[in-house]
C-alpha positions as CSV (number, residue, x, y, z in Angstrom):
1,M,0.2,-0.1,0.2
2,G,1.4,3.2,-1.2
3,R,1.9,6.7,1.2
4,S,-1.1,8.8,1.1
5,P,0.0,11.9,-0.2
6,R,0.4,14.9,2.2
7,Q,-1.9,17.8,2.6
8,E,-1.3,20.8,0.9
9,S,-1.3,24.2,3.1
10,G,-3.0,27.1,1.2
11,T,-1.1,29.6,3.7
12,G,2.4,28.1,3.3
13,L,2.3,27.0,6.5
14,Y,3.4,23.7,8.4
15,H,3.7,22.3,11.5
16,V,6.2,19.8,11.1
17,I,6.8,17.1,13.7
18,V,9.8,14.6,13.4
19,R,10.1,11.6,16.0
20,G,12.8,9.4,17.1
21,N,12.1,5.4,16.1
22,N,10.0,3.8,18.4
23,K,10.0,6.9,20.8
24,G,13.8,6.8,21.4
25,R,15.9,9.7,21.8
26,L,17.1,12.1,19.1
27,F,19.1,14.0,21.6
28,H,21.3,12.9,24.3
29,G,23.2,16.2,25.0
30,H,23.7,19.8,24.3
31,E,26.1,18.5,21.3
32,D,23.3,16.6,20.0
33,F,20.8,19.8,20.2
34,D,23.2,22.0,18.9
35,E,24.2,20.0,15.7
36,F,20.6,19.6,14.6
37,L,19.9,23.4,15.0
38,E,23.1,23.8,12.9
39,I,21.9,21.5,10.6
40,I,18.3,23.4,10.5
41,G,20.1,26.1,9.7
42,E,22.4,25.1,6.8
43,Y,19.5,24.1,5.0
44,L,17.7,26.9,5.1
45,K,20.7,28.4,2.9
46,K,19.7,25.3,0.5
47,Y,16.0,25.7,0.2
48,P,13.3,28.5,0.3
49,V,11.8,27.4,3.6
50,Q,11.4,29.8,6.9
51,I,11.1,28.6,10.2
52,Q,8.8,30.6,12.4
53,H,8.9,28.6,15.6
54,Y,10.5,25.3,16.8
55,C,11.2,23.1,19.7
56,L,13.6,20.6,19.9
57,M,12.6,17.8,22.8
58,T,14.7,14.7,23.7
59,N,12.9,12.3,21.6
60,H,11.1,14.5,18.8
61,A,11.2,17.7,17.5
62,H,8.3,20.7,16.6
63,L,9.4,23.0,13.4
64,L,6.6,26.1,11.9
65,L,7.4,26.2,8.6
66,R,6.6,28.4,6.1
67,S,7.3,27.3,2.3
68,E,5.4,28.3,-0.8
69,N,6.3,24.9,-2.3
70,S,5.7,21.4,-0.4
71,L,8.3,19.9,-2.6
72,E,11.1,22.1,-1.0
73,L,9.8,21.7,2.0
74,S,10.1,17.6,1.4
75,R,13.5,18.5,-0.4
76,Y,14.5,20.8,3.0
77,M,13.1,17.9,5.7
78,H,14.9,15.0,3.9
79,G,18.3,17.1,3.5
80,V,17.9,17.9,7.5
81,Q,17.1,14.5,8.4
82,R,19.4,12.6,6.4
83,A,22.4,14.9,8.0
84,Y,21.3,14.9,11.5
85,H,21.1,10.9,10.9
86,H,24.6,11.0,9.5
87,Y,25.8,13.1,12.3
88,Y,24.1,10.8,14.8
89,R,25.7,7.2,13.7
90,K,28.9,9.0,13.8
91,N,28.3,9.8,17.4
92,H,26.3,7.1,19.3
93,T,26.0,3.3,18.7
94,H,23.1,3.1,16.4
95,F,22.0,0.8,13.7
96,G,19.0,1.1,12.1
97,H,16.3,3.8,11.6
98,L,16.9,7.1,13.7
99,F,13.5,8.9,12.7
100,Q,10.1,6.9,13.2
101,G,8.8,7.0,9.6
102,R,8.8,10.2,7.7
103,Y,8.0,13.6,9.4
104,R,4.3,14.8,10.0
105,S,3.4,17.7,8.3
106,L,0.0,19.3,9.6
107,P,-1.1,22.4,7.6
108,I,-2.0,25.5,8.8
109,E,-4.7,26.9,6.7
110,K,-5.2,30.2,8.6
111,E,-2.7,33.1,9.9
112,N,-4.4,33.9,13.2
113,Y,-3.6,30.1,14.5
114,L,0.2,31.1,14.2
115,L,0.5,32.3,17.6
116,D,-1.3,29.3,19.1
117,C,0.7,26.9,17.1
118,G,3.8,28.6,18.2
119,R,2.7,28.4,21.9
120,Y,2.0,25.3,21.9
121,I,5.1,24.2,20.7
122,E,7.6,26.4,22.8
123,R,5.4,25.1,25.8
124,N,6.3,21.3,25.3
125,P,9.2,21.3,27.8
126,L,6.9,22.7,30.3
127,R,4.4,20.2,29.6
128,A,6.7,17.7,29.7
129,K,7.7,18.9,33.6
130,M,11.3,19.5,32.2
131,I,11.3,23.0,33.1
132,L,9.1,25.7,35.4
133,A,9.1,28.3,32.7
134,P,9.6,28.3,28.7
135,I,12.5,30.5,29.1
136,E,14.5,28.2,30.8
137,W,14.5,25.4,27.6
138,P,17.0,27.0,25.4
139,Y,16.2,24.9,22.3
140,S,13.2,26.7,21.2
141,S,12.4,30.1,19.7
142,Y,10.7,31.2,22.7
143,G,13.4,33.8,23.7
144,F,13.3,35.1,20.5
145,Y,9.3,36.1,20.5
146,A,9.2,36.8,24.2
147,Y,12.4,38.6,25.3
148,G,14.0,39.6,21.7
149,I,17.0,37.1,22.1
150,K,18.6,37.1,18.5
151,N,18.3,34.1,16.9
152,E,19.0,33.7,13.2
153,L,16.7,30.6,12.5
154,V,13.8,32.4,13.2
155,T,12.0,34.6,10.8
156,E,9.0,36.4,12.5
157,S,5.9,35.6,12.3
158,V,3.5,38.1,10.7
159,A,0.7,37.0,13.6
160,Y,3.7,38.1,16.3
161,Q,4.1,41.3,14.3
162,A,0.6,41.8,14.7
163,L,0.6,41.9,18.3
164,G,1.3,45.8,18.6
165,D,4.0,48.5,17.1
166,R,6.8,48.2,19.8
167,P,9.2,45.4,20.0
168,E,9.0,45.6,24.2
169,M,5.4,45.3,23.9
170,R,5.0,42.5,21.3
171,Q,7.2,40.6,23.9
172,E,5.4,41.5,26.4
173,L,1.7,40.0,25.0
174,Y,3.4,37.1,23.6
175,R,4.9,36.4,27.0
176,Q,1.3,36.9,28.8
177,H,-0.1,34.3,25.4
178,V,2.5,31.7,25.9
179,E,2.7,31.4,29.9
180,A,-1.2,31.1,30.2
181,A,-1.8,27.2,30.9
182,R,-4.7,25.7,28.9
183,P,-5.8,22.4,30.9
184,Y,-7.1,20.4,27.2
185,E,-3.2,21.1,25.5
186,E,-2.5,17.1,27.1
187,L,-5.2,16.1,24.7
188,I,-3.5,17.4,21.8
189,D,-0.1,16.1,23.1
190,K,-1.8,12.6,22.3
191,E,-3.4,13.1,19.5
192,L,0.0,14.9,17.9
193,I,2.6,12.8,18.9
194,G,1.2,10.0,20.7
195,V,2.5,10.6,24.3
């Protein structure tokens, strides 16, 4: 049975999720996280893709990507996964598949969902009880949006720009948006990534 075709996004926005095979670890330490971030940055130079939000967890990663061409998005993700798998095999004892199947890409059809999707992505370590506040996790785009911390990987989303005229205002409103707890998010986790 062949693969079902990916859904195209009319906005060019996709919530992309990659998972470790059998929920295995993708990242064992700072070096692995840093290497993955370097790889996703290198491939931004090769393909017309923008990262608007991201968060790397120990056994999966979330990327909110913009790509007007789904074929270019596919090439970008294939290159990222292949390069990271090559790095991983050189640095860890590993045989077989590193990633669980192909990446998931969930089309985002409304730009006003961008902030909520970014919020969901950046709260992952908080929901996993790995941290007490989103700013404590260094492997996400939260610091860029909430505190103006420089991050060459991220292209600011239009939804974030619409929060206000001044950077300080946008940062404050974004912090409030992300830090407010929403009880139903655990149900979303189970649906999206099966945890």
